[in-house]
N, C-alpha and C positions, 0 to 999 in steps of 0.2 A: 408775830410779829404784832405788835400793835395797831386795834383796826381802825385807830382814829387815825387815820391817812392823811398827812399834810403835802396839799400839793401846792408849790411856786405856781401864781398868777402867770408869772414871766418868767419863762423857763429857758427863753434863746437856745444853745449851743450845750449846754452846762451839760446834759449826757455824755459827751467825747470831748468837752473842753473845760471843767471845771475844776477848781484848786479850793474848793471852799469845805470846810468840815462839815463832817456826815451827820452834827451834831444840829445841823440847820431845819433838819426834819422833826428835831425831838421838840420843838417848842413852839409854842403860836406867837406868830408875826403878821405884823399888816402886811394884806396883800397875798394872803394864803389861805385855804379853805380846807375845814376839815369833811373825811367823807366814814362816812361807814356804816350804814345805811344799802340797802337796795337800791332802793329809790335816789341816793345820790351818786350811784354807779351808774344807774340809767342816766340820769341826766349829762352824768360824764358825755356818754359816748352822743350828746347831742352839742357839743362842745365843737367850736370855731377848732380847736386846736387838734379835732380827728378830723371834722369836715372839710376843711379849709386850709390843706396844708400846704400849697403851690404858692409862689408871689407869680405874680406878673413873669418876670426872667424864663419859666417855662415857654412862654408864648414869643419870645426875644429870637430863639434857639432854629426857630423852624423857619421853612421857605413860602409860608402861605402869606406875609406882610413884610413891605418895608418902613424904612423912615428916608423922609428926605436927607438927601445927604448933610447939610448943614442943620439940621434938627434931631441928631440923632440922641439917644440918652448916651448918659455919660457916667462915670464912674463906673463900677461893677456889674450893670444891669448894660452900659456899653462894652464893656467886656464879653460879657456873655454874647451880644449881640452879634459881635463879629469876633467868637467863639476864639478867643485867648486864654493862652494859660493862665494860670492863679488868677480870677478878677477879683479872691475877696483878700481885697489887703485889710484896709482899715473897717470894715463892712461883715454883718453877720454873714454869714456863708447861708441864705436861705435855701437855695436849694438842695441842701445835705441839712443844715438844721432841722425847717420845718418838717419836713415826714418823721425824722427820727424824734421832734417832737410827740407824732402823732403815734407813733410806736411805742416811746414811752407810755403813753395815756393809756395807749390799747391795752400795754402788760398790766397796768395797775388794774384794769377789768378782769382778765386772763386771770390774773395771777388771785387776788385777792376778793372778788365778790363773791366766790361759793361759800368764804367765812363772813358775809355782811352779813346785817340782821333784818328781819322783817319782810324778807321776800319767801314765796316758795322753790324751791327746789326748780322747780320746769323755769320760773323766771328768773333764776339765777344763771342755769346751762342757757336758756337765748341769751343773753347780755355776755356771759362768755363767747358762745358762739358769732355775734356781732364782732366783737372786739378780735376773734380769730381772723376775719374776715378782713377787719380793718388792717390790720397789723399784715398780712398777707400782701393786700394790694398796697400798703407804703413801701414795702421790702420791693415788691415787685418796679413801682416807678424808680426806687432810688438804685436800682441795675440799671433801667432804662439812660442814667446819669452817668453814673459813675463805675460804671459794668462793661465789659464788650457786647455786642450785639450775641443774642445765644447761636453758636453755630455746633451742631452735635460732635464734628469732626474734635473739637479743638475746648467743648464748655467742659472737662475733665481739667483740664489745667489751665484754663484759662481764671484771672482773679477777681472776685468775685464785689460783695461787700460781706460789713459786717451782719451777720442776722440776730440780733437782740431779743433774748426770749423773758429779759428779768426787768422787776420795776424798781431797781434799785439806779437811777442815774449815776451813783458815785462809783458802782462798780465798775474792774476795769471792760474796756471796751472788747469786744469777742473780737479773734482776728479775723479777715478778709478769707471768706472760703470759697471755692471755686465756684463758678456760674451755673454748675451743675448741680452743686449742695444744695446754693442757693435758691434755684428755680422748684427742686425739692423740697424743700420745705417748706418753699409758697403752696406749694398744690396740697403738703399735708397738712397748713394751718386749713388750707379751704374745705380741704375734704375734712377732716375734723369736725370743723364750723357745721356743714351740710344738714347733720341728722335734726339739730337742734335750732334751725333757721324756721320762721314761718315764711312761707310759701311766695307771698309778696307781704311787701310793707308799703303803708299808705304814705308814710314819707320816706322817702326816695332815699332821702343820703343814710338809712336805716339799714340793717343787714338784712338780707333775704336769699331765700332759696334762688331764687330768678337772678338775682346780683353776683351770689356763688358760683352757677353755675355757667355765668355770660362770663366773669374774670378768667374762669377756665377755660374759655370759649379763647378769650383772648392771651394767653400764658400758653396754651399749644399751638396757638397762630407762629407766635414769636419762634416757640422751639422745634415749628415747623412739624407735628406731629398732628396732619389733618384730620385723619380718621377722630381722634379724641378732640379736636376743636366742631365739627360733625354733630358727633355726638354729645356734647356741651350746650352750642348752641342750640340745639333741637330742646332737650333738657330744661335753658332756659324762656325759651321762646313761646312752651309750652306753656309755661305759667304766668307769662304777659308776651303781649305782642303788639302793643297799641303802633302805630304809625298815624300820625298825622300829617292830615291834605292839605301842603303849605297849598296848593293852586285852587282852593273853595276861594268865591271874591271874598267872603268876609273872614277868610282865616287872620290871627294875629296870634302873632308869636308868643305863646303864656312865658311868665318869668320861670326860672328855673323850677326854684320848688314845685309848680306847678304844672311841670311839664311832664305828660303823661307820659312821653319816650322812654324815661329815664329808667335803669335796672338799679343804675346805682351812681346817684350824684355824687360830685366829689370836685367843688368851687376855686376856683382861684379866687385865694383871700385877700390879697392887697390891691387898696384903693386908689394905685396909683395908675388909674387909665391909660392907655396909649391913646390921648388926642391925638397925635399928630401923624398916627400908621396909619399906613395904605395897604391894602393888596397887592401882592406883587402883580407884573404883567401876564406873566404865567398862571398863577392863580387864578386871578378875573378871567385870562381865556381859556378857562376852563368851564366858566359860568356863560351860557349864552343867552341872550335878552329877553327868549323863554323861558329861565331855567328862575323860580322866582325865590333861593336864594343870592343870585344878585341883586334883588333890592333890600333887601335884610342885610348880606355883610358890604356890600362893594362901595357903597355912598360913603361909607364911613369908615371902610376900616373896621379897627376896633376901638371906636371913640365910644360907640354908647351899646355897646355889646357885652354881654354877662360872659367868662369863660369858665368853662368846664374844662376839669380832665377825666369826667365821669367814663359812664359805662353806658352808651342807650340803645334800645331795640332795632333800629336802623344798623349801628355798624355790628352787634352781635348776627345783622341779617348778613351783611356784608361779610365777615368775617367767614360764615357758614359758605359763603357761595367762592370766596374766593378758596377755602379749599377743598371744595368738591372739584373747581378747574383745576387744582393744583395736584390732586392726588391719584393716586398709583393709575387706575382707570377713570380716567376727567368721567365726571359726567355734563356738560358743558349744558344740554338742557335742561335742567335742574337749577345751575348757578345762573343761568340768563333770566329763567323767571324771576327768581328772585329778584336780581337787577333792575329787570323791567317793572316790574312789581311796586318798588321802592321809586324807580325815578319817577313814573304817571303821578305818582303823588306831588311832584318836587319841580314837572317843570308843565306847564300848557300844550305843550307844540311836543308831546310826549310820542318818540317813534321806535316800535321795538326793535331791538338790535336781534341779530340772528347770528351766527358765526362756527364754523365747526375748527376752528384754529384755537387750539386752548390758549397759547402766545396772548394773542388779539382778545380774549376773554378775560383772560387775568389783567391784561392790561385797562382796561374797561371799567372792570370791579375798583380797580386800583386808584383811578380816576377819579369813580365814582364817590372810595371812601373821602377822597381828600377832600371833595366840594361838599359830603355829608360832614367832617369834623373839622370845618373852616377855624370854629370858635373855640375849638377845642387843643388843648395843650397837647396830645398825643399822635400830632401830626410828625411832631421828633422822634415819637418812638417808630413811628412807620417809615420815617426817613431812613433810620435806623438801620430796621430790619431789610426794607428795599434795596439801600446803596449795592450793597454787594452783586446783586443777581441787576444792575442797570436802571433800574427803574427807579432812578433817584438823580435828577440833574445835578450839576454841577450851580451852589449859590454863589452869587455875589456881593456883596456889601461894600460901600462906597460911605463913608464919612470923612467930609471936607474932600482933602486930594489925597487921599489914603483909600486903599482899596485891597478886601482881605476874601477869600474865598475858600469855600467847602468843597472839595474836590469827596467824587464817590469815596474814593480809598484813604478818605483821610482818618487819620487818630482821631482827628478833633471829635469825633463822633462819641468818643467816650471821654467822657470832660477828667480832669485830675481831682484828684482828693483835695478839700481844701487844706490850705499850708496849716492853719491853727490846729485841724483833725490831725493833722502828721506832727505837730509839736508837740502833742498831748499825747501823742500813741508812736511813739520813737519803734525806729523795726516796721511800723504797716508801710507795706510796699506799693507804692507810687505809680499814677497808671504813669506808661509811655507818652510821651510827646517829641 
């Protein structure tokens, strides 16, 4: 393959919907960049296309915020906000196309960096490992939208998503594989990456062992493999365990890129902020008046917040706590120690919680997790996995005179594959609604 790789500056949904000829990649054109050196591939891993791969509609799905009924979003964003079928009519299906664009860029690095010029073998192995981690996480996120939640009893038959490992965006789209196979490939990519990753990374949007173990802890939490959650959370937290103390009088929330709590930073990239959104009553009710997150989140809803869908130390701690409370022989004391040690840095009137009831402890951890991920799109991921056990309440939206409802047993928790993708891939099975 010619290493003077030509990358379109704007790719939209080309990986799945292009009708262009392959010769497009073989000539210099405006708006494209040729890459060949190891430094080029390093810089590619800094690109927004990899690190900011979800738009604000990821936040429209969850139960942490809502719009006044007469000021709700319109178009595709409005249809996503009300969980309707096929929201993308004449718009780019960004919840699908943006992560697959990130996967395309990751595959460029994975498949080509070892043949690049100017870098050491060790450097090339590190960049490939970072790209493997990025590819794994992007596929995991797509699965939380367009595949059913992981159910150990049915994952071997439930339709998953295409797992793309090639860097030719004009090749045939892989078939949808089962949820089980998709998760196995995610884990395989992360496992392959770990030996060549640095322990931590000064730039939290770049890959590291801490990020990889944190991602494995999250993946295994969704798979309900609680012993592996604990093992991988411990591995991540041994490498990085920063928890900011929000209760300090001088505390100011740092910018995302400067926030030491991140194991792996991923930013919602769209600039169309939700200036009219406010916290839902039940989300706001979880924040006591002494909880410092109330002042950070409640007054402005999402209007002035940076939003992310990354992996943090607090979330990883809560994953471990939840796993400790859920495992075959629960360790509630250890779970509560984690919960209390985190909450004391969030609430100025903290009181230690104590219980011998595993369900009660799990409820507390789930509530704390919701508070902790308020500015994050991953609340939708948690809603899906918790709905089947009754820990996600029915959500209702009012838009004008219309009411929309998302029940815990709803098929709407799995979005339909965008019709434009189906059109270019005849025979790809659609999700049932």
